[in-house]
C-alpha positions as CSV (number, residue, x, y, z in Angstrom):
1,M,-2.3,6.0,74.5
2,K,-4.2,6.8,71.5
3,V,-3.0,5.0,67.6
4,L,-3.3,7.5,64.8
5,Y,-4.6,6.3,61.5
6,K,-3.4,7.7,58.5
7,I,-4.9,7.4,54.8
8,T,-2.7,5.3,52.8
9,M,-1.0,6.9,49.9
10,G,-3.1,4.9,47.5
11,A,-6.4,5.0,48.8
12,C,-5.7,9.1,49.0
13,L,-4.5,8.8,44.5
14,Y,-8.1,7.9,44.7
15,L,-10.0,9.4,46.4
16,L,-8.6,13.6,45.3
17,L,-9.4,11.6,41.3
18,W,-12.9,10.5,42.3
19,A,-13.8,13.9,44.3
20,S,-12.0,15.6,41.5
21,S,-14.4,13.5,38.4
22,G,-17.9,15.1,39.4
23,K,-19.2,11.2,38.9
24,A,-22.2,9.5,41.7
25,D,-21.3,9.8,45.6
26,M,-19.3,7.2,46.3
27,I,-20.3,4.7,49.5
28,I,-18.3,2.7,51.1
29,N,-19.3,0.2,54.0
30,G,-17.1,-0.5,57.5
31,Q,-16.9,-1.6,60.6
32,V,-16.3,1.5,63.0
33,I,-12.8,0.9,65.6
34,D,-12.2,4.3,66.7
35,V,-12.7,7.5,67.7
36,V,-10.5,10.0,67.4
37,K,-12.0,13.1,68.7
38,G,-15.7,14.1,68.5
39,N,-17.0,14.3,65.5
40,V,-13.7,12.0,63.4
41,V,-14.6,8.8,63.0
42,V,-11.6,5.6,62.5
43,L,-13.6,3.0,59.9
44,V,-12.2,-0.8,58.7
45,T,-13.3,-1.1,54.6
46,D,-16.2,-3.4,54.8
47,K,-15.7,-6.8,56.1
48,N,-16.4,-9.5,52.7
49,I,-13.6,-8.1,51.5
50,K,-10.0,-9.9,52.2
51,A,-8.1,-8.9,54.3
52,S,-4.6,-7.4,51.9
53,D,-8.1,-5.0,50.5
54,K,-8.8,-3.8,53.4
55,I,-8.4,0.1,53.8
56,T,-8.3,1.9,57.1
57,L,-10.2,5.4,56.8
58,Q,-10.2,8.4,59.1
59,V,-14.0,9.7,59.0
60,E,-15.0,13.6,60.0
61,L,-19.1,14.1,60.4
62,Y,-20.7,16.4,57.4
63,G,-22.2,19.3,59.0
64,V,-21.3,18.7,62.4
65,S,-19.2,20.1,65.5
66,V,-19.6,18.2,68.2
67,P,-17.3,19.1,72.0
68,D,-14.1,17.0,72.3
69,V,-11.0,17.2,74.7
70,N,-8.0,18.7,73.4
71,I,-4.3,16.9,74.6
72,Y,-1.8,19.4,74.7
73,R,2.0,19.8,75.5
74,A,3.3,22.8,78.0
75,G,6.5,22.1,78.9
76,D,7.0,18.6,81.0
77,Q,3.0,18.6,81.6
78,M,-0.2,17.5,79.8
79,I,-2.7,19.7,79.4
80,F,-6.2,18.4,79.1
81,D,-9.3,21.1,77.8
82,V,-12.0,19.1,77.6
83,E,-15.0,21.0,75.9
84,P,-18.9,20.5,77.3
85,Y,-20.3,17.4,76.7
86,A,-17.1,16.1,75.4
87,D,-18.2,13.3,77.8
88,E,-21.6,12.8,76.3
89,A,-21.1,12.6,73.2
90,Y,-17.8,10.1,73.0
91,M,-20.5,7.7,74.6
92,Y,-23.2,8.3,71.8
93,F,-20.0,7.1,69.6
94,A,-19.0,4.0,72.4
95,N,-21.9,3.2,72.9
96,N,-24.2,3.6,70.0
97,I,-21.5,4.0,66.1
98,L,-18.0,2.3,67.8
99,G,-17.8,-1.5,66.1
100,Q,-21.0,-1.4,64.1
101,D,-21.2,-2.1,60.7
102,V,-22.0,1.9,58.6
103,S,-22.5,2.8,55.4
104,V,-21.0,6.7,54.8
105,K,-21.3,9.1,52.3
106,V,-18.0,10.4,51.3
107,L,-18.9,13.9,50.4
108,T,-14.9,15.9,50.1
109,V,-11.8,15.0,51.1
110,T,-10.0,17.6,53.4
111,D,-7.2,19.9,52.1
112,K,-4.5,17.3,52.8
113,C,-5.8,13.9,52.8
114,E,-6.5,13.6,56.5
115,H,-10.0,12.1,56.2
116,L,-13.1,11.9,54.7
117,V,-16.3,14.3,55.1
118,G,-19.2,12.4,54.6
119,I,-22.4,11.2,56.0
120,M,-22.3,8.1,57.9
121,Y,-26.1,6.2,58.2
122,K,-26.9,2.8,60.4
123,D,-29.4,0.8,59.7
124,E,-30.5,3.6,56.8
125,V,-30.5,6.3,59.5
126,N,-28.1,9.5,59.5
127,I,-26.3,9.6,62.4
128,N,-24.3,12.8,61.2
129,L,-28.0,14.6,61.3
130,E,-28.8,12.1,65.2
131,I,-25.9,13.6,66.4
132,L,-27.5,17.3,65.7
133,T,-31.5,16.1,67.1
134,N,-30.1,14.8,70.6
135,G,-27.9,18.3,71.0
136,L,-24.7,16.6,71.4
137,G,-23.6,18.0,69.0
138,K,-24.2,22.1,67.2
139,F,-24.3,22.7,63.3
140,N,-20.8,23.6,61.6
141,G,-20.6,25.0,57.8
142,E,-17.5,24.6,56.4
143,Y,-17.9,20.8,54.6
144,I,-22.1,22.2,54.0
145,E,-23.7,21.8,50.5
146,A,-26.4,25.0,50.8
147,E,-29.1,22.2,50.5
148,D,-28.4,20.9,54.1
149,V,-27.6,23.8,55.1
150,F,-31.5,24.7,57.1
151,L,-32.0,20.7,57.7
152,Y,-29.2,20.5,59.8
153,K,-29.9,23.7,61.1
154,E,-33.5,23.7,61.9
155,R,-32.7,20.0,63.4
156,E,-30.1,22.1,66.0
157,Q,-32.4,24.8,66.8
158,Q,-34.9,22.2,67.8
159,A,-32.8,20.4,70.1
160,K,-31.7,24.0,72.0
161,L,-36.4,23.9,72.2
162,D,-36.4,21.0,73.1
163,G,-33.2,21.8,75.9
164,I,-31.6,18.0,75.4
165,G,-27.8,17.4,75.2
166,L,-25.7,20.6,75.1
167,W,-28.5,22.9,75.6
168,R,-30.1,21.2,78.4
169,E,-28.8,24.7,81.1
170,S,-29.3,28.1,79.9
171,M,-26.1,28.1,78.0
172,N,-25.0,30.2,74.7
173,D,-22.9,29.5,71.8
174,S,-20.6,32.0,72.9
175,E,-20.0,29.4,75.8
176,F,-18.9,27.0,73.6
177,S,-15.2,26.9,71.9
178,F,-15.7,23.7,69.4
179,K,-16.1,24.9,65.0
180,G,-19.9,24.5,64.4
181,E,-21.3,27.5,63.5
182,K,-18.5,29.6,61.8
183,I,-19.0,29.6,58.8
184,G,-22.3,28.9,56.6
185,E,-23.4,31.9,58.7
186,E,-26.4,34.0,56.8
């Protein structure tokens, strides 16, 4: 059974105040300790901080939607709805990000303060763009800034042209039910 992680009330208030202040970018350093779903990971803050001050946060990858496994109950049965290439996307996180030290440039906090939305870097490599480049996800315009739309869509388009990951077979966007490209379309 998956453990659910929530942002503590104190951390939530701090993040909301920061988000509304208009100050410089917030960078959080930490280690990825879990993959909750396709584009949401759990991060525990920097190992150099004393244990009592560490915070566990959920981080949604900005500009990216990744296929995942949806589990729900129908009566007495558990239903597993596995989106195409969900295993491949999960294995990318498991092999490349899980247990690794990363930095997250926090861009916003979700409405209900359930998680942060940001750009994840490992060794100065933008993981969000790597997901698109490797065809493991689609562009998601939900929180995207206008200046980033072209770059993110360009990475997805190149993966399509190269036939990588999700785009390996002759599939079209309508075959994917995850939330890429629903918002931010021109």
